[in-house]
N, C-alpha and C positions, 0 to 999 in steps of 0.2 A: 222798816229798820234797816240799818246798815252795820256790816261786821268788819272789824279790822283785826286779823289774826298775825301775830308776829313772833318770830324767833328772838331769843335774847342776845346771845353772844354773837358779835360782829354784824348785828342788825339793830336792836333797840339800843344797844350800848357797846362800846369797846372796852369799858371798864367793868368793875364789879358792883356799880351802882348805876341807876339812871339818871343823867343830867338834868339839872333843875329845869332848864328851857323845854326839855322834852316831856317832863312831868306836867308842865303848865300847858303845853300843847294838847296833851292827851286829856286834860281836864276840859279844854275848849271843845275838843272833838265829842266828848261824851255829852256836853251842853248842847251841841248841835245834832245829837240824836245817833252818835255812833256807840256801838258795844264794842269792847276790847276783849281780846282773848290771848293768852299766851300759848305758844307751841314750841317746845324746847327739848333738847335731849338731857336737860338737867332732871334731877329728882325733885319731888314736891317740896322738901325742905329748902332746897337751894333755889327753886323757882318762885316760891311763894312771896318773897319781899319785893321781886319785880312785878308780880301781878298785882300786889297791893299798891306799889308806887304809881302804876299807870291807872289805878282805879277800876280794874277788871272785876266785873260782878259774875263772870261765867267760870265754869270749871276750866282748869289748864289741861292742856295735852302735854304729857311729860313723859319721860323715859324714851323719848324719841318716837312717841306714838304708841308705845306699849300700855300706857295708863291714861286715864281721864280722871282728875282728881280735884277736889277743893275742900275747903273747911280748915278750921285750925288743926285739926288732927290728920289732915291729908286724906279723909275718907274717900273711897272710890265713888265718883258720881254716876258713872255709866258703865262703861266696859273696861276690861283688861284682858291682855294677851300675854301667854307665857310659853317659853321654851321647855320642852320635856327635859327631865335632868338626863335621860340617856343621850338625847341629841346635844345637850350642854356639854357632856362628857366628850363627844366626838370633836365638837369645836374646840374645847380646851386642848385636846390631844394634838390638833392640828397645828396650834401655835405654841405648843408648851415648850419646845426648844428654842423659841425665837427670843430676841433680847427684848421684845415688847413687854411692858407691864399689862397686867390683865386684872379686870374687875368683873365680878358676878353680880347683879342686882337682885335682891330679894324685896320684900315688903318695908321700904324705907330703911333698908340696910344694905351694906356692901361687904362682899367677901373678896380677899385678896391674897396674894403670897404672904407668907410671914416675913419676908425681907422688904416688903413694899412700905417704906416709911412716907412716901409721898402721899399715897392714897390714904393711909391712916391719919396723916396729919390734917389734909383737907377736910375730910368728911367729919372728924371729931370736932374741928372748929365750927361746924354746922349743928353739932349735937347730934349727928346720925351714928348710929351703931356699925362698927367696922369689926369684922371678924377675920383676922390674919391667919386664917387656918387652911388656905388652899395650898395644901402640900403636895397634891398630886392632881391630875386632870380629871376629877370627879367632883360632882355636887350632890348633897343629899335632897335637894329640893329643886323645884321647877323655877328657874330665873325668869325675869322679865326680859332681861338683856344681857349681853355680855360684850365688854368693851376691851380691845387691845389699844394701847398708844404708846407712841415713842417716836422712832425714826419714819418719817412720812413714806419713804420708798419701800421699807419693809412692811409697813402697815398696807400699802396698796398691793404689794406681792401676795401678803397673806390673804387679803380680801378675795383676790382673784383665785387663790387655791381653795378657799373655802366655798367659794361659789361653785367651782369645778367639782369638788369633792362631794358636797352636799346636796347637789343637783335639785335646786328649788325647795329643799325642806327648810331652808332659813332665808332671811334676808340679810345681806352684808352690803353696808354702804359707809362711805367716808362721811363723818360727822364733823369734820374740822382737819386742820393740818396735823397729820399724824394720829388721828383718831379713827378707829375702825369699829363701827357698830355692828353687832350681830343681833337680830330680832327674830320673832317667829315668822313663819310665812304669811305674806300679805300685810304685814304690820308696817306703817309709816305715819308720818304726822298727817298726809292727805287723807288715809284711811280712816285715821281717828277723827279727823274733822268731819269726814262724810258720816260715820257712825254717830257722832254727837248730834249733828243736824238731823238724821233720822229719828234718833231716840228721843230728843228733846221736843220736837215738833216745832222748833222756832223756824220761822219763815224770814229771810232777809231778801230785800230788794237788791242789795250790792253786797258783794264779799271782796274785800282786799286782803291780800296775803303778802307778807314781807319775810324774805330769808335770804341767806348768803351763802349756803353750801349744798352739797350734793344731797344731803338728808332732808332738804327743804324743796327738792323739785316736785315731789308728788303733791305737797301742800300747795305750791304755786299753781300747779294744774287745776286745782279745785276752785281757783278764785276767778272772779270777773276781771280783776286787774291784779297781776302778778308783778310784784316789786322785788328788785334785787339792787346790788351795790357794785360799785365800779371795781372794787377788789375780789368780787366773786369769781369762781371759775367759769370758764367759757360754757360749760354745759348748763350752768344755772343762768347765766345771761341768755341763753338761747330759750329758756323757758319762760323768760320774763317779757312783760310789756314795757316796763320802766325801769331804767337803770340810774340810781343815784350816787352821790359822793358816798364814800365809805363811812362807817360807824364812827371812826376817829375823828371825822369831820362833821359829825351829828347829821349824817344823811337822813336819818329817821325823822329829824326835825324838818326837812324840806318836804317829806312825804306828808307830814301833818299839815303844813302850811298849804300844800296842794289841795288836800282833802277838806280844809277849811274853807276854800274858795267857792262862794255860792254859784249854783247852776252848773256845775261841771257834770259833764255826762261821763260816767265811769263804766265803761264796757270793753270787752277784750277786742271788738272791731276797730275800736278808735286808737289802739296801741300796737304799732308793729313790733313784732317779737324781736327783742335784742337790739332795737334801733338806738337805744338810749335817747330818745325823745318821747314826749308825749305831745298829743294834739287834743285841744279843746275847741270844739266846733270848727275844726278845719285849720285852725292856727296853731303854729308850732310853739311849744312852751319849753323854754330852755331852763334845765334844773340841774346845771352844773355839770354836765357830761359832754354833750356836743350840740351843736346848733345848725340850722339850716337856713 
């Protein structure tokens, strides 16, 4: 069996839906024996339409790796990892005076500040419970994750401050431009994929992973073929074997077309990291990045 694990935003799509040609290509991959899996920072309610669109029959890695979920009600399929409420209070205190908006994630519900209309409007459009009662840097529950978002520079600076202050008691990673994601120690998309494979007992001959931001790096490292996109940060490109056009140009479709090719040998030794080229049987294959 072969497994393709993909991020959503900036990877599978640049919009809030999967393009028709990508849906069709994913159908052909499934017919050719590929299993498809979502790995995203989104919660299950937001990720589910994308998993259904590409025909994934596997649990989804959501909350940036803090949960593995599937089913109509989003039941937890395997494992989940939380931040203690005490540690969450420390995280909230460190960023409380910043201009960044903040969200704390419970079980398919979100807590935000009373004045945060952006968060309330977005999650209520998904039918997700929003509790705008974060009036002080304290939580009464153990969240799966905490997000700060807003000015990219301020998000980066706060991330470094949290890493220094918390000294390994949390994971802090940039999950997009201006999005700072705080998770329990050791939690990542890559760690969740590893846990899923161990718990499920599924064995795959080849694993391909695609992602476009720093929160995808651990996921890419778990794959035989790590795929990113031309607009990804340099640190992500350095972890990739294959660099494709951005999601706005349907770069994911190029990946599907490549995986559809019969007889391709997919292994990390065949793909020089960060080169922007792929090689099939010693021949360069140009995929819209650079050529030799």
